[in-house]
BANU-594906 format. One line per field, with one value per residue (C-alpha): residue number from 1; residue in three letters; x, y, z. Coordinates in steps of 0.001 Angstrom, whole numbers, always signed. Layout:
REM residues N
nr = c(NUM  ...)
rest = c(ALA  ...)
xx = c(X  ...)
yy = c(Y  ...)
zz = c(Z  ...)
END
This chain:
REM residues 437
nr = c(1  2  3  4  5  6  7  8  9  10  11  12  13  14  15  16  17  18  19  20  21  22  23  24  25  26  27  28  29  30  31  32  33  34  35  36  37  38  39  40  41  42  43  44  45  46  47  48  49  50  51  52  53  54  55  56  57  58  59  60  61  62  63  64  65  66  67  68  69  70  71  72  73  74  75  76  77  78  79  80  81  82  83  84  85  86  87  88  89  90  91  92  93  94  95  96  97  98  99  100  101  102  103  104  105  106  107  108  109  110  111  112  113  114  115  116  117  118  119  120  121  122  123  124  125  126  127  128  129  130  131  132  133  134  135  136  137  138  139  140  141  142  143  144  145  146  147  148  149  150  151  152  153  154  155  156  157  158  159  160  161  162  163  164  165  166  167  168  169  170  171  172  173  174  175  176  177  178  179  180  181  182  183  184  185  186  187  188  189  190  191  192  193  194  195  196  197  198  199  200  201  202  203  204  205  206  207  208  209  210  211  212  213  214  215  216  217  218  219  220  221  222  223  224  225  226  227  228  229  230  231  232  233  234  235  236  237  238  239  240  241  242  243  244  245  246  247  248  249  250  251  252  253  254  255  256  257  258  259  260  261  262  263  264  265  266  267  268  269  270  271  272  273  274  275  276  277  278  279  280  281  282  283  284  285  286  287  288  289  290  291  292  293  294  295  296  297  298  299  300  301  302  303  304  305  306  307  308  309  310  311  312  313  314  315  316  317  318  319  320  321  322  323  324  325  326  327  328  329  330  331  332  333  334  335  336  337  338  339  340  341  342  343  344  345  346  347  348  349  350  351  352  353  354  355  356  357  358  359  360  361  362  363  364  365  366  367  368  369  370  371  372  373  374  375  376  377  378  379  380  381  382  383  384  385  386  387  388  389  390  391  392  393  394  395  396  397  398  399  400  401  402  403  404  405  406  407  408  409  410  411  412  413  414  415  416  417  418  419  420  421  422  423  424  425  426  427  428  429  430  431  432  433  434  435  436  437)
rest = c(MET  ASN  LYS  LEU  ARG  PHE  CYS  ASP  LEU  LYS  GLU  HIS  PHE  ASN  GLU  GLU  VAL  VAL  LEU  LYS  GLY  PHE  ILE  ASP  ASN  LEU  ARG  ASP  LEU  GLN  TYR  VAL  GLN  PHE  ILE  VAL  LEU  ARG  ASP  ARG  THR  GLY  LYS  VAL  GLN  VAL  THR  ILE  GLU  LYS  ASN  GLU  GLU  ASN  LYS  LYS  LEU  ASN  GLU  LEU  VAL  SER  SER  LEU  THR  LEU  GLU  SER  THR  LEU  THR  VAL  THR  GLY  LYS  LEU  LEU  GLU  ASN  SER  LYS  VAL  LYS  LEU  ASN  GLY  MET  GLU  VAL  ILE  PRO  THR  ASP  ILE  VAL  VAL  THR  SER  LYS  SER  GLU  ASN  GLU  LEU  PRO  ILE  ASN  TYR  LYS  ASP  ASN  ASN  SER  ALA  LEU  LEU  ASP  THR  ARG  LEU  ASP  TYR  ARG  PHE  LEU  ASP  LEU  ARG  ASN  GLU  LYS  ASN  ILE  LEU  MET  PHE  LYS  ILE  GLN  SER  THR  PHE  VAL  GLU  GLY  MET  ARG  GLU  PHE  LEU  TYR  LYS  GLU  GLU  PHE  THR  GLU  ILE  HIS  THR  PRO  LYS  LEU  ILE  GLY  ALA  ALA  SER  GLU  SER  GLY  SER  ASP  VAL  PHE  GLU  VAL  LYS  TYR  PHE  ASP  ASP  LYS  ALA  TYR  LEU  ALA  GLN  SER  PRO  GLN  PHE  TYR  LYS  GLN  MET  ALA  MET  SER  SER  GLY  PHE  GLU  LYS  ILE  PHE  GLU  VAL  ALA  PRO  ALA  PHE  ARG  ALA  GLU  ASN  SER  ASN  THR  ASN  ARG  HIS  THR  THR  GLU  PHE  THR  SER  PHE  ASP  ILE  GLU  PHE  SER  TYR  ILE  ASP  SER  PHE  THR  ASP  VAL  MET  ASP  PHE  GLU  GLU  GLU  LEU  ILE  ILE  ALA  GLY  LEU  THR  LYS  VAL  LYS  GLU  LYS  TYR  GLU  ASP  VAL  ILE  ARG  ASN  THR  PHE  ASN  GLU  GLU  ILE  ILE  ILE  PRO  ASN  ARG  PRO  PHE  PRO  ARG  ILE  LYS  LEU  LYS  ASP  LEU  TYR  ILE  GLU  LEU  GLU  LYS  ARG  TYR  GLY  TYR  SER  ILE  PRO  THR  GLU  ASP  ILE  GLY  ASP  MET  ASN  GLY  GLU  THR  GLU  LYS  LEU  THR  SER  ARG  TYR  ALA  MET  GLU  GLU  TYR  GLY  HIS  GLU  PHE  ILE  PHE  VAL  THR  ASP  PHE  SER  PRO  LYS  LYS  ARG  ALA  PHE  TYR  HIS  MET  ARG  LYS  ASP  GLY  ILE  PRO  GLN  GLY  TYR  ASP  LEU  ILE  TRP  ARG  GLY  VAL  GLU  ILE  THR  THR  GLY  ALA  GLN  ARG  GLU  HIS  ARG  TYR  GLU  GLU  LEU  LYS  LYS  GLN  ALA  GLU  GLU  LYS  GLY  LEU  GLY  LYS  ASP  VAL  GLU  PHE  TYR  LEU  GLU  PHE  PHE  LYS  TYR  GLY  CYS  PRO  PRO  HIS  GLY  GLY  PHE  ALA  LEU  GLY  VAL  ASP  ARG  LEU  THR  MET  LEU  LEU  LEU  GLY  MET  PRO  ASN  LEU  LYS  GLU  THR  MET  PHE  LEU  PHE  ARG  GLY  PRO  ASN  ARG  ILE  THR  PRO)
xx = c(-47  +1305  +1845  +50  +2598  +1641  +2689  -75  -2889  -4458  -5585  -7720  -10057  -13281  -11913  -11022  -7240  -4805  -1729  +1502  +4190  +5963  +4290  +5918  +3743  +1026  -1408  -4048  -6466  -9612  -11984  -9801  -6633  -4147  -1604  +772  +2003  +5248  +6566  +9545  +7440  +5499  +3186  -494  -2736  -5009  -7924  -9795  -12642  -13112  -16550  -18163  -17934  -14288  -13517  -11183  -9401  -8970  -7552  -5137  -3932  -3465  -922  +1029  +4653  +6424  +8326  +6094  +4734  +1061  -1298  -4278  -7449  -9886  -11477  -9399  -11104  -10058  -10070  -8774  -8482  -5736  -2370  -699  -1523  -5173  -6292  -6943  -7880  -10743  -9821  -12063  -9062  -5517  -3050  +279  +2827  +5766  +6145  +9012  +10524  +9373  +12698  +14756  +18558  +18865  +16526  +17011  +14886  +17598  +21087  +22499  +21147  +23899  +27551  +28050  +29761  +26742  +24426  +26595  +26189  +22466  +22702  +19550  +17616  +19678  +18796  +15060  +15825  +13999  +17122  +19121  +16370  +16352  +20161  +20180  +17281  +19507  +22606  +20560  +19345  +22859  +24046  +20862  +21730  +25215  +24153  +21498  +24151  +26484  +23806  +22851  +26563  +26345  +28592  +28394  +27976  +30313  +30934  +34542  +35674  +36544  +38553  +41880  +44917  +47528  +47846  +46391  +48346  +51036  +52031  +50599  +47277  +45324  +43359  +44677  +42052  +42298  +41174  +40725  +44411  +45797  +45472  +43723  +43197  +40192  +40444  +41506  +39611  +38573  +41380  +43117  +39898  +38319  +41512  +41233  +37826  +39448  +41932  +38854  +37340  +34440  +35472  +33183  +32507  +31541  +31042  +29389  +30695  +32640  +36448  +38740  +41658  +43620  +44564  +44807  +43288  +40807  +40075  +36676  +36951  +38669  +37125  +38252  +35365  +33585  +31357  +33428  +31842  +34485  +34561  +37009  +36784  +38885  +40212  +41070  +43705  +44710  +43808  +42009  +39296  +38995  +38559  +36028  +33997  +34034  +32671  +29677  +29113  +29147  +26869  +24350  +24348  +23992  +21247  +19226  +19537  +18715  +15588  +14197  +15494  +16729  +14184  +14336  +18208  +18058  +15540  +16925  +20741  +20990  +23062  +22629  +22923  +25168  +25337  +28873  +29800  +32062  +35006  +36112  +39213  +42554  +45934  +49301  +50559  +53670  +51599  +49098  +51993  +53033  +49394  +48816  +52084  +51479  +47763  +47745  +51378  +51171  +54127  +53774  +55565  +58691  +57238  +54241  +56051  +54781  +51416  +48637  +47477  +44327  +45360  +46367  +42939  +41024  +43140  +42811  +39027  +39322  +41606  +39186  +36187  +38275  +39823  +37162  +33978  +33925  +33391  +35458  +39080  +41361  +44985  +47446  +51139  +51906  +55191  +55574  +56791  +53236  +51244  +50390  +52712  +49932  +49545  +50878  +53811  +54737  +58106  +58164  +54990  +52052  +49094  +46529  +44786  +42983  +39562  +38912  +35357  +34432  +37898  +38303  +39824  +36995  +38835  +42176  +41927  +44339  +45165  +46534  +49768  +48495  +51814  +53198  +56940  +56284  +53919  +56373  +59137  +57130  +55989  +59624  +60501  +57939  +59391  +56337  +57065  +54863  +51942  +51297  +52341  +48704  +47823  +50663  +49382  +46319  +48528  +50630  +48091  +46942  +44995  +43622  +44512  +42284  +41641  +39325  +38593  +36648  +34372  +33653  +29865  +29960  +32401  +30338  +27280  +29284  +30248  +26922  +24991  +27619  +27902  +30788  +32204  +31806  +30478  +27062  +26804  +27645  +24875  +27272  +30613  +33733  +37013  +39945  +37950  +34457  +33441  +29849  +26951)
yy = c(-5  +3414  +5749  +9102  +11856  +14638  +17244  +16075  +16213  +19360  +17252  +15081  +17340  +15739  +12259  +9331  +9219  +6811  +8471  +6858  +8676  +9607  +11534  +14902  +16520  +15577  +17790  +16306  +19004  +18977  +18556  +17671  +15839  +16808  +14745  +16241  +13477  +13825  +12207  +13189  +15625  +17540  +17448  +17282  +17743  +14899  +16114  +13830  +15195  +13793  +12185  +8781  +7866  +8412  +6795  +4062  +6585  +8940  +6281  +5283  +8771  +9326  +6455  +7612  +8871  +11275  +9689  +6553  +5657  +5508  +4568  +6924  +6503  +9373  +12185  +15080  +18517  +22036  +24241  +27738  +27862  +25251  +26927  +23923  +24205  +24936  +21404  +18486  +14827  +13556  +9945  +6804  +4470  +4795  +1892  +2146  +486  +1119  +2776  +5069  +5209  +8306  +10065  +10725  +10768  +13949  +16761  +16184  +19308  +21639  +21066  +23254  +21260  +18683  +18404  +17209  +13988  +13235  +13852  +11488  +8856  +8989  +9771  +7719  +10365  +13348  +12585  +13143  +16894  +18545  +20385  +17200  +15409  +18390  +18360  +14812  +15506  +18369  +16197  +13475  +16144  +17399  +13837  +13298  +16401  +15240  +11617  +12924  +15000  +11990  +9673  +12263  +12255  +8400  +7566  +4110  +3669  +1021  -575  -1303  -3562  -2041  -5011  -4974  -7170  -4472  -1058  +1355  +4431  +4153  +2028  +4267  +5532  +2349  +88  -3562  -6251  -9995  -11860  -15545  -16726  -13605  -9905  -7283  -3540  -1132  +920  +4596  +5309  +3446  +5168  +2053  +309  +3248  +3464  -211  +539  +3020  +203  -2020  +406  +1676  +5269  +7012  +5902  +7098  +5662  +6870  +4759  +4732  +5303  +4722  +6735  +5622  +9176  +9840  +13286  +15194  +18217  +19509  +18168  +14826  +11421  +7854  +6790  +9005  +8940  +9633  +10610  +9519  +10220  +8961  +9388  +8652  +10305  +13687  +15933  +17681  +17976  +21215  +18858  +17428  +20826  +21855  +18703  +19199  +22719  +21363  +18598  +20971  +23391  +20607  +19479  +23082  +23913  +20932  +21960  +25556  +24667  +22502  +24011  +27555  +29208  +26434  +26685  +30469  +30257  +27260  +27480  +31164  +30294  +31286  +28797  +30560  +28937  +29807  +31210  +29294  +29177  +28987  +31026  +29164  +29995  +28342  +27548  +29641  +32664  +32011  +32214  +35608  +36936  +35739  +37238  +40575  +40877  +39343  +39086  +35263  +33079  +29288  +27310  +25575  +22106  +22973  +24451  +22879  +22281  +23952  +23882  +24969  +28520  +28750  +27337  +29953  +32815  +31370  +31632  +35166  +36008  +34409  +36499  +39727  +39241  +37381  +37580  +33770  +31171  +28492  +28524  +25884  +25760  +24047  +23137  +21468  +19915  +16277  +15423  +16447  +14581  +10936  +8960  +8241  +11960  +12595  +15074  +17528  +19063  +17635  +19295  +17203  +17686  +18236  +20627  +21216  +22872  +25141  +26249  +28406  +28113  +24282  +21978  +19827  +17993  +16787  +15978  +15219  +13669  +10233  +8653  +5977  +4935  +1862  +2655  +6279  +5084  +2371  +4894  +7310  +4551  +3568  +7201  +7099  +3898  +1838  -1711  -4735  -2565  -1447  -4359  -5482  -1860  -1529  -4583  -2594  -498  -3182  -3857  -405  +2233  +5496  +8982  +9628  +11700  +12176  +13489  +12853  +14867  +14189  +14209  +14949  +17807  +19279  +19231  +20921  +23774  +23972  +24488  +26339  +23552  +23778  +20304  +16893  +15186  +16745  +16222  +12486  +10064  +8270  +9806  +7751  +9081  +8018  +7996  +6978  +3581  +3434  +3591)
zz = c(-26  -953  +2060  +1739  +2100  +4476  +2035  -346  +2177  +718  -2210  +72  +2109  +3188  +2451  +4718  +4928  +6485  +8030  +9153  +11118  +14237  +17184  +17079  +19880  +22269  +24161  +26533  +27664  +29674  +26690  +23710  +22769  +20040  +18371  +15847  +13505  +11430  +8329  +6243  +4189  +6832  +9846  +10498  +13498  +14685  +16920  +19367  +21451  +24896  +25030  +25573  +21925  +21851  +25175  +23854  +21651  +24654  +26806  +24143  +23479  +27199  +27211  +24178  +24219  +22031  +18964  +19011  +15591  +14673  +11954  +12111  +10039  +9899  +7933  +6789  +7310  +6341  +9511  +9354  +13171  +13124  +12952  +11488  +7681  +8342  +8510  +10911  +10984  +13056  +13689  +13786  +14471  +15949  +15892  +17821  +15482  +17878  +21322  +22228  +25682  +27580  +27970  +24823  +25432  +23280  +22251  +18428  +17674  +19036  +17591  +20323  +23195  +23097  +22052  +18526  +19718  +21903  +18980  +16887  +19654  +18992  +15275  +14662  +16724  +15663  +11996  +12741  +12977  +10097  +9027  +8948  +6803  +4343  +4169  +2849  +362  -1008  -1137  -2954  -5535  -6059  -6903  -8974  -11069  -11821  -12481  -15026  -16851  -17015  -18300  -20938  -21987  -22321  -19373  -17840  -14075  -12751  -9335  -8408  -5607  -2167  -1057  -2973  -2911  -2831  -1136  -3736  -4971  -2327  +538  +3287  +4420  +3796  +6094  +6188  +6844  +7277  +4184  +4941  +5365  +3564  +3907  +1824  +1938  +1749  -1422  -1048  -4330  -7456  -9358  -10704  -11569  -13406  -15441  -16128  -17568  -19942  -21070  -21521  -24017  -21798  -22775  -20243  -16729  -13321  -9813  -6595  -3746  -413  -293  +2700  +4002  +7099  +8027  +11703  +11055  +13306  +11059  +10161  +6635  +6906  +7554  +7334  +5102  +2661  -413  -3611  -6953  -9539  -13198  -15924  -19668  -22823  -25963  -24369  -25841  -22598  -19015  -19901  -21380  -17921  -16345  -19021  -18284  -14587  -15022  -16883  -14278  -11304  -13034  -13708  -10043  -8776  -11266  -10138  -6477  -7251  -9196  -6363  -3150  -3681  -1347  +1239  +1345  +1754  +4583  +6431  +5841  +5020  +1899  -1777  -4623  -7154  -10662  -11784  -15215  -17539  -17890  -14291  -13522  -13874  -12410  -12150  -8742  -9016  -10130  -7273  -4756  -6132  -5983  -2383  -1171  -3007  -1921  +1516  +2625  +2722  +1886  +1525  +4240  +3044  +3598  +1335  -1557  -4772  -3229  -1239  +2322  +4093  +4478  +825  -177  +1819  +411  -3147  -2886  -1558  -4578  -7003  -5655  -5687  -9063  -11004  -8951  -9087  -6348  -8253  -9376  -10825  -9772  -11996  -12439  -9105  -8237  -9380  -5859  -4616  -7281  -7840  -10131  -12568  -13521  -17025  -17134  -19834  -19546  -16030  -14925  -13893  -16241  -13453  -11170  -7936  -7953  -5045  -3949  -962  +504  +194  -2328  -3790  -6590  -7716  -11497  -14183  -17538  -16663  -18021  -20292  -21845  -20147  -20142  -18937  -16223  -15115  -14847  -12762  -10436  -9851  -9138  -6294  -4872  -5833  -6829  -6247  -4993  -8490  -10660  -11246  -12187  -14715  -16440  -17640  -19938  -21735  -24355  -25475  -23672  -24965  -23599  -20719  -17583  -14660  -11244  -8109  -5829  -2137  -1886  +1800  +1440  -1408  +815  +3706  +1410  -415  +2815  +4874  +7441  +9949  +9259  +7682  +10776  +10112  +6354  +6525  +7310  +9702  +10343  +10617  +12101  +14066  +17233  +15919  +14495  +15913  +15517)
END
């Protein structure tokens, strides 16, 4: 049986309806009882007069607890005196489908009533907060917009293994797990396998799936497990083709969100959805260093030369807004020491980029090295041997020029909605000190 959504109730005045939801509020007065029932789309008032005819219902309602779930059958009436959407349901039957304990461990309606870590301990309750439910609807719509764009561009969605036989990309920052009488690792990314798809002739692929990083980091934007939106495609001429494509993808996702949730995001999160103009600004790393020092007196620390850090990313966004009036900016020409071995190099410079949005890096993308001998040489330079032997096999028998990138879905959500950290934009956060619930 299809459940009647509360947001659609206005189409059913003067009809018998069946409602299913949580008890959001209860009032038991001298002559009348009120239940506010909640589902993921809205709330509705159920009104029960106290009289002999309703005696059984009255007794039942008197025993109810907040957050229990009910099935209510009754007539939906329009009533301008009811503050909640000008309607009420007069029930003929109420069935308790589950009963909640009387005392909730947290007040999920007020995000400031408990520490974030306490809220995460009871995430199953914390997620009942209307703002949290809305956040994940918006996240889903962002992903939907990007997926629709990729399907339109004839991309194939693939699903790569997350248990792998060798440490991916490098020998560090991976989780080792027991695999029968052997050992395996949780994949840092689907990088090697999406490139395998290019050597297989798939040409255009994407994947939305978990990735794992064994980083003992407790920043507001790092996590040991996250959802990665990965793209790879063949027959490119340059890494600029990858940047061009990412622009289109991000605009497609933001446009979908803006069309559906613009007013809600403004009212609930106090954020504006800005659809960026193309092309996004682009700057070489060495030129960026010069601009940041000239404008803001900032010099990159010695250990970060050839790369970026958190402070650099913040100032880069400030520069992009001041110079170009743009929320996005590509940074190119990183040091080969700071980039993965599989990035193609031209005159010694990796053919890749970072994309910065609202002060945070959201993507590292590149043209990949697809020529076996060059790739083998670059892997050896990084000291990678047996860990990438299986990967190098993909390129021995022909592979087209290709490139790609990945976006962290949780990080995108954090920046889109102005949330303070990833812990709140992930369904269940995983970090060095959190593995439950």
